[in-house]
C-alpha positions as CSV (number, residue, x, y, z in Angstrom):
1,M,-12.1,19.6,-25.1
2,Q,-16.0,19.7,-24.1
3,G,-16.7,22.1,-26.0
4,A,-15.6,20.6,-29.1
5,T,-16.7,17.0,-28.1
6,A,-20.4,18.4,-27.1
7,S,-20.1,20.7,-31.0
8,G,-19.0,17.3,-32.7
9,S,-16.0,19.3,-33.6
10,D,-12.3,17.6,-33.6
11,A,-10.9,17.3,-30.1
12,S,-7.9,15.1,-30.9
13,D,-5.5,17.8,-30.0
14,A,-7.0,18.6,-27.0
15,L,-7.8,15.0,-25.7
16,D,-3.6,14.7,-27.0
17,Q,-3.0,17.5,-24.7
18,R,-4.8,16.3,-21.7
19,D,-3.1,13.0,-21.9
20,K,0.1,14.6,-21.6
21,L,-0.8,16.9,-18.4
22,L,-2.1,13.5,-16.8
23,R,1.2,12.1,-17.8
24,Q,3.0,15.1,-16.0
25,I,0.7,15.4,-12.8
26,S,1.3,11.3,-12.1
27,E,5.0,11.5,-11.4
28,I,4.4,15.0,-9.0
29,V,1.5,13.0,-7.0
30,G,-0.6,9.5,-7.7
31,I,-4.0,10.2,-9.8
32,S,-6.8,8.5,-10.8
33,T,-9.2,9.8,-13.5
34,V,-13.3,9.6,-14.1
35,T,-14.2,10.6,-17.6
36,R,-17.8,12.0,-18.1
37,A,-19.9,13.2,-20.6
38,N,-18.8,15.1,-23.5
39,N,-15.1,14.1,-22.2
40,D,-15.1,16.0,-18.8
41,T,-13.0,14.8,-16.5
42,V,-12.1,14.9,-13.2
43,I,-8.8,14.0,-11.5
44,Y,-8.4,12.5,-8.1
45,T,-5.7,12.1,-5.8
46,S,-4.6,8.5,-5.1
47,D,-5.9,9.5,-1.5
48,G,-9.5,9.8,-3.3
49,T,-9.1,13.8,-2.9
50,V,-10.4,16.1,-5.8
51,L,-7.1,17.8,-7.3
52,F,-9.2,19.0,-10.4
53,E,-13.0,19.2,-11.5
54,N,-13.9,22.3,-13.5
55,S,-11.3,24.3,-11.5
56,P,-7.9,23.4,-10.0
57,R,-8.2,22.4,-6.4
58,A,-5.5,24.3,-4.4
59,V,-1.9,22.3,-3.6
60,T,-0.9,24.5,-0.5
61,F,2.6,23.9,1.7
62,Q,4.3,26.5,4.2
63,P,8.1,25.8,4.2
64,T,9.9,25.5,7.3
65,P,12.9,27.8,7.1
66,G,15.4,25.3,8.9
67,F,15.6,21.7,10.0
68,S,17.0,20.6,13.3
69,A,16.7,16.7,14.0
70,A,14.0,17.4,16.7
71,T,11.7,19.3,13.4
72,T,8.9,18.1,12.6
73,G,8.1,19.1,8.6
74,N,4.9,20.7,7.4
75,A,2.4,18.8,5.5
76,I,1.5,19.4,2.3
77,Y,-2.3,19.7,1.5
78,V,-4.8,19.2,-1.6
79,D,-7.9,20.7,-1.5
80,G,-7.2,20.8,2.3
81,V,-6.9,17.6,2.9
82,P,-2.5,16.2,3.9
83,L,-0.5,14.3,1.3
84,K,0.0,10.9,2.6
85,A,3.9,9.9,2.8
86,G,4.8,6.2,1.2
87,K,5.6,3.8,3.8
88,G,8.6,0.7,3.2
89,A,11.8,0.3,0.8
90,D,9.3,-0.8,-1.9
91,T,7.3,2.2,-1.3
92,T,3.6,3.2,-1.2
93,A,4.2,6.0,-2.2
94,E,2.8,7.4,-5.6
95,G,4.0,10.7,-6.9
96,K,7.2,12.3,-6.1
97,L,5.8,14.2,-3.5
98,S,4.7,11.4,-1.4
99,S,8.6,9.8,-1.3
100,L,9.9,13.0,-0.8
101,L,7.4,13.3,2.4
102,Q,8.5,9.7,3.0
103,L,12.5,11.0,3.4
104,R,12.1,13.8,5.5
105,D,9.2,11.9,8.2
106,E,10.6,8.4,8.1
107,T,14.0,7.2,6.8
108,A,16.1,10.6,7.7
109,P,14.5,10.8,11.2
110,K,15.2,7.1,11.6
111,F,19.1,7.2,10.3
112,Q,19.3,10.1,12.1
113,S,18.4,8.7,15.8
114,Q,20.5,5.8,15.0
115,L,23.5,8.2,14.7
116,D,22.3,10.2,18.1
117,E,22.4,6.4,19.8
118,I,25.7,6.1,18.3
119,A,26.9,9.1,19.9
120,R,25.4,8.3,23.2
121,G,26.9,5.5,23.3
122,L,30.5,6.6,22.6
123,V,29.9,9.6,25.1
124,T,29.2,6.8,28.0
125,L,32.1,3.9,26.7
126,F,34.5,7.1,27.3
127,Q,32.7,8.6,30.5
128,E,34.9,9.7,33.5
129,N,33.7,9.2,37.0
130,T,35.1,9.2,40.4
131,T,36.0,7.2,43.2
132,P,34.2,6.7,45.1
133,A,31.2,7.4,42.4
134,T,29.7,10.2,41.8
135,T,28.4,11.9,38.7
136,A,29.8,10.6,35.6
137,L,31.0,13.1,32.9
138,P,31.7,13.3,29.3
139,G,35.7,12.2,29.2
140,L,37.5,12.0,25.7
141,F,33.9,12.4,23.6
142,T,31.6,15.2,24.4
143,W,28.8,16.9,23.4
144,A,26.7,20.6,23.6
145,G,24.8,19.0,26.5
146,G,28.1,18.7,28.5
147,T,26.6,15.3,30.5
148,V,26.3,11.8,30.2
149,P,22.5,11.2,28.5
150,V,20.3,8.3,30.3
151,A,21.0,5.1,28.8
152,G,18.6,3.6,26.2
153,V,16.8,7.1,25.3
154,T,17.9,8.7,22.5
155,V,19.0,12.6,22.4
156,P,17.6,14.2,19.3
157,G,20.5,16.0,17.2
158,M,23.2,14.7,19.7
159,A,25.6,13.6,16.6
160,A,25.9,16.9,15.3
161,S,27.3,17.9,18.5
162,L,29.8,15.2,19.1
163,T,33.4,16.2,19.5
164,I,36.2,14.7,20.7
165,N,37.3,16.6,24.2
166,P,39.5,19.6,22.8
167,L,42.2,19.1,25.8
168,A,42.9,15.6,24.6
169,T,45.2,17.7,21.7
170,T,46.6,19.4,24.2
171,T,47.3,17.2,26.9
172,P,46.9,13.8,25.3
173,T,48.4,11.6,28.2
174,L,44.5,12.5,29.7
175,I,43.9,9.8,27.0
176,R,46.0,7.4,28.6
177,D,45.3,8.6,32.4
178,G,42.1,9.9,32.9
179,G,41.1,13.6,34.1
180,F,39.5,15.3,31.6
181,N,37.3,16.7,34.3
182,G,40.1,17.8,37.0
183,P,42.3,15.5,39.2
184,G,39.5,13.6,40.9
185,Y,38.4,11.8,37.9
186,K,41.8,10.9,37.1
187,S,42.7,6.9,37.1
188,N,46.3,6.7,36.5
189,T,47.2,8.7,40.0
190,T,50.7,6.9,40.1
191,G,51.6,8.7,37.3
192,N,53.1,5.5,35.4
193,S,53.6,6.0,32.3
194,G,52.9,2.6,31.5
195,Y,49.8,2.7,32.9
196,T,47.3,0.8,30.1
197,A,44.2,-0.3,32.5
198,L,42.1,3.1,31.3
199,L,43.0,2.4,27.6
200,D,42.8,-1.6,28.1
201,G,38.9,-1.0,29.6
202,F,37.5,1.1,26.7
203,V,39.0,-1.4,24.0
204,T,37.3,-3.7,26.0
205,S,33.7,-2.0,26.2
206,L,33.7,-1.6,22.3
207,G,32.7,-5.2,22.4
208,V,30.2,-5.0,25.8
209,D,26.6,-5.2,25.4
210,M,24.8,-1.6,25.9
211,A,20.8,-0.4,25.9
212,F,19.9,1.4,22.6
213,D,16.8,2.7,22.2
214,P,14.9,0.3,20.5
215,A,12.7,3.3,18.8
216,T,15.8,3.5,16.3
217,G,14.9,0.1,14.6
218,L,17.8,-1.6,15.3
219,D,18.7,-4.3,18.4
220,G,18.2,-2.2,22.0
221,T,20.6,-4.6,23.4
222,S,24.1,-4.7,21.7
223,S,27.5,-3.1,22.1
224,I,28.6,0.1,20.1
225,L,30.3,-1.9,17.5
226,D,27.4,-4.3,16.5
227,F,25.2,-1.4,16.3
228,S,26.6,0.9,14.2
229,A,27.5,-2.2,11.6
230,S,23.4,-2.9,11.9
231,S,22.7,0.8,11.4
232,I,24.9,0.4,8.0
233,G,23.2,-2.5,6.9
234,W,19.9,-1.2,7.5
235,L,20.5,1.9,5.6
236,E,22.2,-0.6,2.8
237,E,19.2,-3.2,3.1
238,L,16.9,0.1,2.4
239,R,18.7,1.1,-0.3
240,S,19.1,-2.5,-2.4
241,N,15.4,-3.4,-1.7
242,A,14.4,0.4,-3.0
243,S,16.5,-0.2,-6.2
244,T,15.4,-3.5,-6.6
245,A,11.7,-2.4,-6.4
246,N,12.9,0.7,-8.6
247,D,13.9,-1.8,-11.5
248,N,10.8,-4.1,-11.1
249,K,8.7,-1.1,-11.4
250,T,10.4,0.5,-14.4
251,A,10.4,-2.9,-16.1
252,L,6.4,-3.3,-15.3
253,L,6.1,0.5,-17.0
254,S,7.9,-0.2,-20.1
255,R,5.2,-3.2,-20.7
256,T,2.5,-1.5,-20.1
257,Q,3.4,1.7,-21.9
258,D,4.2,-0.8,-24.9
259,A,1.0,-2.7,-24.4
260,L,-1.0,0.6,-24.5
261,S,1.2,2.0,-27.6
262,N,0.1,-1.4,-29.3
263,V,-3.5,-0.1,-28.6
264,T,-3.8,3.8,-28.8
265,G,-0.3,4.5,-30.1
266,V,1.6,4.4,-33.3
267,S,3.7,1.2,-34.1
268,L,6.6,1.8,-36.0
269,D,7.0,-1.6,-36.8
270,E,3.1,-2.1,-38.0
271,E,3.2,1.4,-39.8
272,L,6.4,0.5,-41.9
273,S,4.8,-3.2,-42.6
274,Q,1.2,-1.0,-43.5
275,L,3.6,1.3,-45.7
276,L,5.6,-1.8,-47.4
277,D,1.7,-3.1,-48.3
278,L,0.5,0.0,-49.6
279,E,4.0,0.5,-51.9
280,Q,3.3,-2.9,-53.2
281,S,-0.2,-2.2,-53.8
282,Y,0.9,0.7,-55.7
283,K,3.4,-0.9,-57.6
284,A,0.6,-3.6,-58.7
285,S,-2.1,-1.1,-60.0
286,A,0.7,0.9,-61.5
287,K,1.7,-1.9,-63.4
288,L,-2.0,-3.0,-64.1
289,V,-2.6,0.8,-65.7
290,S,0.5,0.7,-68.2
291,T,-0.8,-2.5,-69.1
292,V,-3.9,-1.6,-69.6
293,D,-2.5,1.5,-71.7
294,A,-0.6,-0.7,-73.4
295,M,-3.4,-2.8,-74.5
296,M,-5.4,0.3,-75.8
297,T,-2.9,1.7,-77.8
298,S,-2.3,-1.3,-79.4
299,L,-6.3,-1.9,-80.2
300,L,-6.5,1.7,-81.4
301,Q,-3.4,1.1,-83.4
302,A,-4.9,-1.9,-85.3
303,V,-8.6,-0.3,-85.7
304,G,-6.4,2.5,-87.6
């Protein structure tokens, strides 16, 4: 393209190919361009890192074989500079890579922490203790750690290992009487089949405020029912705002493409109008030629 422009040759095909490639690149990563003499194009990322200048710069990424709740993903580097992730539901990301980084590093971890806090809350609410109190242990709900975690502190990945205590299946009366962790943790020591105090306490506890980790982005003090509803609401609000932003940006893109097409591209309506004008002009010219030909024929016949 540079050679064709410098030599004065037609570089239209090369320019069209360049524009096509730029559109494809911009879908992957945000870019800006600078065109120098002889159509020499330099491509930068939206962060200002050189992506192409005479030769392409290296884009590198070291994949992580497996992810857990505590795993931090590796960065994507452009010419040695890490690519920034987007922020917010109306994302600041430009290109697919930045939006995927945002999902991996911001959205998914925060939702994961909310799920982990719900799991911790269930273990805490259904915990068992002795009288007098000693060490509290998980009751109906248990997890891989086998403990009752500290209040208000997220345990990464806890939700993945949350389970119903298997003893609840083999001995269902433990749900009513307590004692998942042995006779010393039993609440119904009388063996009365009409005992409901433990179950009533569980139902009441579901609506009682408890401490949650504020790093989850939700209220640090609420009931587990309200916290769970807030988590669902947070995710739905994020989805709704992202959907609205996508619709607005799609409409803006469409209008921008139409404006660009009117300036640089081919408008079918305009081309059809010009075609009709040319056709009418041709017909007029053809009629004029045929009329003049008839007049000349008549003139020659008269002379003859």
